[in-house]
N, C-alpha and C positions, 0 to 999 in steps of 0.2 A: 532536337525537335520533338522526338518521341516523348521525352520527360515533359515537355511543355503541354502536349495534348493530354498526357496522362494526368497531370496536375490540374488541368482544366475541368476534369470529370470529378475531382474530389469535392466532398460537400463543404460548405462554407465553414462549419464549425471545426473541420479538420485543418483547413488552411489557416484558420486563426490560431489553432493549437500549434501548428508549425511555426508561425510567426513568433509566438511566446518562446520558443526554444531558441530563436536567433537573438534574443535579447542578451546583451552582455552586461555582466555585473561583476563586481568583486566577490569572490567566493570564499566565505569564512564560515564557520559553524554558527556564528551569530547573525550574519546578514543573509543566510539561505532560508528559504521557506521549505520546510520539511512537511510532507503530507503523509501521515501515518494512516494506513488503511487495512481493512480486512474484508474478506468476502465470506458469506455463507452460501454453500452450494449443495446441489443434490447428491454430490459424490465427488470422487477424485479422478473421474475420466474426463480429460480435456476435451474429447471429441463428443461424448454423449451426455455429459452432465452439464448443468447450467447454473449460472449464478442465481441466488434467491435474493440476496440483499448485499449492499455495499455500505460500509460505514467508514467514515474518515474524520480526522481531526488534524489541524495544522499546528506546527511548532515553529515559532520565530523568535529569535534572540533568547534562546534557551528556555522558552515558556510556552506551555500549551495554551493556545488561543481557542477557547471553547466557542467563541462567537464566529470562528472560521471553521465550521465543521460540515459534515456532509452524511446524510443518511437516506437511503433510498431502498425501495422494495421492488422486485420484479415480478411481473406475471408468470405464473407457473404453467407453461405449456407442457412441461415434462415433470410430473409429480411423482415423487417417491415417498410414500408413507413411512417407510422404515427410517428416513432421515429426520423425520419430525421430532423424534425423541431427542436429537441433538440440538437442532436449532429452534424448534418451537414454532416454525413458520408454516401456517396452514395454507391450503391452496386458495381457499376463499377468505372468510373473516373480514374484519373491518379496516385493515390496513389498505391505504391507497397504494396501487401498484401499477407500475409503468411497463410498457413494452421493452424488450431487451434493447432495441435501437434507441429509444428515448432515454432509458437509463444510462446507457454507456456514453451517449452524447453529453448528458449532464455531467457525468463523472469526468470526462475529458476536459469539458469546460472548467470544471472546478480545479483540477490539479495543475493546468497550465504547465509551466516550466519547473514546477516543484520537484525536489528529490522525494522519491517514493521510499516509504519505510514499512516493512511488515515483518512479521515472524513467520518464517518460511516463505519469504517474499517471492520465490520462483513460482510457487504454486498460484498465489493470488494474482500475480502479474500474467501468468500464462492463461489463467481463466478469462482475464479481461481481453488478453490478445485473441483467444479463441473467438469471443464475442465479436471482436473487431474483424476478424476474418470472415465471419458469417455476414458481416456488413460490407465485405469487399474492400476493407481498409488495412493499412499496414499495422505493424505492432507499435506499442507504446515506445517512445524514444527517450523517456526520462531516465536519469540516473536513479539507481536503486540501492537500498541498504537492507540487508537481512539482520534483524537483531540477534538471531541465533549465531550467525557468523561474527557479528560485532562482539558478542559475549566471549567468543574464543579468543579475542584479543587481550582479554584480562589475564594477568599473570596466573599461571597454573591451570588454565582452562582449555588449553589447546586441543585436548583430546575428548572433550566433553561436549555433548549435544543434548539439550533438554527442551521439553516442550514448554509451553506457555505457562502451564499450571506450576511446574516445578520452579521456573525462573521467578514467578510471581511470589511464590513462598520465599525463595532465596532473598528477595529484594523488598520483602514486606509490603507488596502491593495488594491491596484489597481486590478480590475477584468479582467485583459488582458487575452484573449483566454479562457474566461469562457466557460464551457461545452465541452472543448477538454480534453482528458485525460491528455496530457502534461501540459496544462494550469492550470487545476485544481490541479494537483500534485504540480506545483510550488507555486500556491496560498496557498495550504495546507502547504507546506514547510514554507513559510513565517509565516503562522498562528502558526505553531509548535513553531517556535523560539520566536515569540512574547509572546505566552502564557507562555513558560518556563521563558523568561525575566520577565514577570510581577509576575510570581510565586516567582522568586528570590527576588523581592522587597518586598514580603510579608514574607517570611521565607527562611530558608536554604533548598535547594532541592537537594535530593539524587537520584542517579540512580534508585533505587529501588522504589522511590515515583511515578516514571512515570507509574508504573504498578498496583499500589495499588488503591483500591476503597475508602480507608479512608485517612485521613490526618496524619496518623501515619508515623513517619519518619523511613525510612529503613537504610540499610548500603550502603556505596558507592560501 
C-alpha cells in the first residue's frame, strides 16, 4: 500500500521511464540500444559540484547513430571559473541553458531503457543520480558499461587503466571536440566499438560478457 502512494507522487516522466524498463526484448549486442554519454561538471564532488552539460549518442546494430544524439547545457547556479579552462563553458554566453530539473528530465526521456556507456561511467552516472536526488527521485536503473573496465577484458590489459586521451591514441581515434560532453561521448562511442571489435578478434563475445568482470562466457 505504501509503494502505491509513493508511486502516485512520482512525476509523469519518471513513471514513463520506469515503464520503458519493463519492456522485454531479446538482448544481444546488435539488438540493444546503447547510449554513450558524458558530463562536463564544475568539479568532482558529488554533493557540491554540478553538471554543466550532457552529451550523448546512441549505438544500435554496431553503428553509431548520429541522428539519435543528445546535447544540453545547464544553467550555472554554482559557477567555478577555474574549471572553465577545461570545459570552456561560460556562465553566460550565447548557449541556451536549461534548469537542472528540465535538463535531467530531458536526459531521462532520451535514454529510456538503453544500456548506458561512459568512460569512468561511475562518475557520470553518480553526477546524474545526485541531480535526481535533489529532485527527490531515485537513482537511474539502467544497466551500464565502463569502457575503461571493458578495455581490461582485452588480452594483456588486466592491470592497465588509462584515461580517454591515452586510449584514443592507442585506437587511433581523433580527439575532435575533446572536453566537450558531446565530443567526449562520440570519442567514447568509437572507443566502445573498437574495443568490442578487438575482443571479437580474440574470442566469441556475448552480450552478457560486456557486464562481467571475468572472462567467463555468458549467454546471448
